[in-house]
Residue, then its C-alpha position, 0 to 999 in steps of 0.5 A: x648598493x649600485x656600482x660607484x663611480x670611484x670603485x675601489x677595485x679598478x674595473x675601468x681599463x684605459x688604453x695601455x701604455x707601452x711597457x716601461x714607458x712613463x704614464x702620460x698625464x694632462x694637468x688642468x689647473x697647473x698653476x694652482x695648489x693641486x697643479x703645482x703639487x702634482x708637478x712636484x710629484x712628477x718632477x721627482x718621478x720622471x720614470x713614472x710620469x710624463x706630462x703632455x699638456x698643461x692648462x691654467x686660467x692665465x693669471x700666472x703666465x711666468x709660472x706656466x711657462x716655467x712649468x711647460x719648460x721643466x716638463x717639456x710639454x707639447x701644449x699649454x692652454x689658458x682660459x683668458x685669450x688676452x693672456x696669450x701675448x704675455x704667455x708667449x713672452x714668458x715662453x721666450x724667456x724660458x726656452x733657448x734658441x732652437x728648443x721646440x716650444x709648445x703649442x698654445x691654446x686659448x679660450x674658455x674651451x681650451x681646457x676641455x680640448x686638452x682633457x680629451x687629448x691623447x693621454x692616460x690620465x687627466x688631473x682636473x685641478x681646476x677650481x669651480x664649476x667651470x671644471x664640469x666641461x673638462x670632466x665630461x670631455x675626459x670621461x667621454x674620451x676614455x681617460x682615467x680622471x684624477x678628480x680634484x675639481x669637486x664642483x664639476x661632480x656636484x653641479x653635474x652629478x647625473x651628467x657625470x654618472x651617465x658617462x663615467x665607467x666604474x673605476x674611471x674616476x680616482x678621487x683626489x680630495x683627501x677625504x674621498x681618497x681616504x674613503x676610496x682606500x678604506x673601501x677596499x677593506x670589505x665588500x660593498x654590501x658590508x658598508x654601514x656608513x662613511x665617516x667624513x672628517x672635518x678639521x672644524x676650521x678656525x672657529x671650532x667650538x664657537x656658537x653662531x652668535x659668536x661667529x657673527x663678528x668674524x673678520x676676513x683675516x680670521x676666516x682666512x687663518x686655517x689651522x692646518x691646511x694651506x689653501x686658496x681664499x675661496x676654499x679656506x672660507x668654505x672650510x671656515x663655514x664648513x660649506x666645503x664639508x657639505x660639498x664633500x658629503x654630496x661628492x661622497x654620495x655621488x662617488x660611492x653611492x651611499x645614501x646621505x643618512x649613512x654619511x656622517x661628518x666628524x670634527x677631527x682638528x689634527x687632520x691626520x685621519x682623513x676619513x673612515x668607513x664603518x662596516x656592518x660588523x662594527x669594524x671601522x677602517x681609517x686612512x691616516x697620514x699627515x695633512x699633505x695633499x701630495x699623497x692623495x694627488x700621487x695616488x690619483x696619478x698612479x693608481x692602482x700603484x702607489x708612488x714611493x715617497x709621495x709625502x711624509x708618513x706619520x712619525x710614530x716616534x713622537x706622541x700624538x693625540x687625535x681628537x674627534x668631536x660631533x659636528x655642531x649643526x646649529x653653529x655650522x648649518x652648511x652640512x645639513x643644508x648640503x644634505x638637503x640640497x643633495x637629496x633634492x638633486x637636479x640643479x639644486x647642487x649647482x644653485x647651492x655651489x654658485x650662490x656660495x661662491x658669490x656669498x664668499x666673494x661678498x664676504x671677502x669684499x667686506x660686504x657680507x657678515x660671516x654668518x650671512x654666507x650660509x644664511x644667504x645661500x639657504x635663502x637662494x636654495x629655498x627660492x630655487x624651488x623644484x629643480x630639474x631632475x634626473x636624466x632630464x638634466x642638461x649642461x644648459x640647465x646647470x648653466x641657467x641655474x647657476x646664472x640665476x643663483x649668482x644674480x639672486x645671491x648678489x642681490x640678497x648679499x647686498x641687502x644683508x650687508x645693510x643689515x647689522x650682523x647681530x640681527x642675523x646671529 
């Protein structure tokens, strides 16, 4: 087994901080779910962390300005240049006379510029494959990367692997954080398999035919996690779990046939590692993203009271079920895509984003999401592979996949959902 990107024993040595000074952070996607929870951790631990810069898309400038003032950052960035006037106005409302205001960066490359700026750790909490360029910039600049943006690794796996040192990436997804922690319990050669847990979403136990009539409101009602609409739908289709399997393969260099998905509705066991002697190590905590976020920011030290632990004074029942691949074909499809490699994962991810948007707009049946993605993947054919992969290849594949997915989704929307069940 080769060295993994997210090695459990940190070998990557970032530039050291001055003794007794807080670790400097850049937070990308600060107004999203990951970003806001990371800021909650920072504000509760000002002796451990200092945020130097924030980036956001630009849709919540009041929140961004409030965060900037609370954290006294040097720089704020927005992806949408048209948001700058409103951001300046929001900053004016937050800052008093004489208070130094942060520099403003704007445009699609602003987050990438921040990712390479001087700091110890970059938290990439951006949603979507637009996080690839900041991921590469942070790694090339020698920063520790706390990675919550799974898409950048999935669509640009070979590109990321080419520049990341072992231990430079600390995974922030709860499942990969759990694997990262459990892997410290044995030698790399002693790992038999990775077991990735899935809540099963709101439709666990339904057949594919029963899923055909699922509505947007039903799919957005996740039983355990509070997430944005795209991630929530991905959880309902289990596409999110397929993406996580690809990410686990890339992070830990474990073959797909040794990565298993198990449904665990209570979401307390976040993932497990089985070793060759038959022992299985599991990481358990209540479903709260602040724990893996804090670990990503503070590793190799843990952050005290980052999130509540399990209350062992109460009775618990934790269940585990095999994955129904007939009802939820997204996981085997993802494994196929991951095996293809090259631009195939980018096509899978981009097509899914378009199909989710079509479903949320009531233009595609629920089961049509993965069915349509599978059609796009099949049409894609042989992808650009290996070391020949470039960022341009990824962007070209994504553009084609999005256009083709929109075409197929429009056609599927005119087909009765029962015919596709």
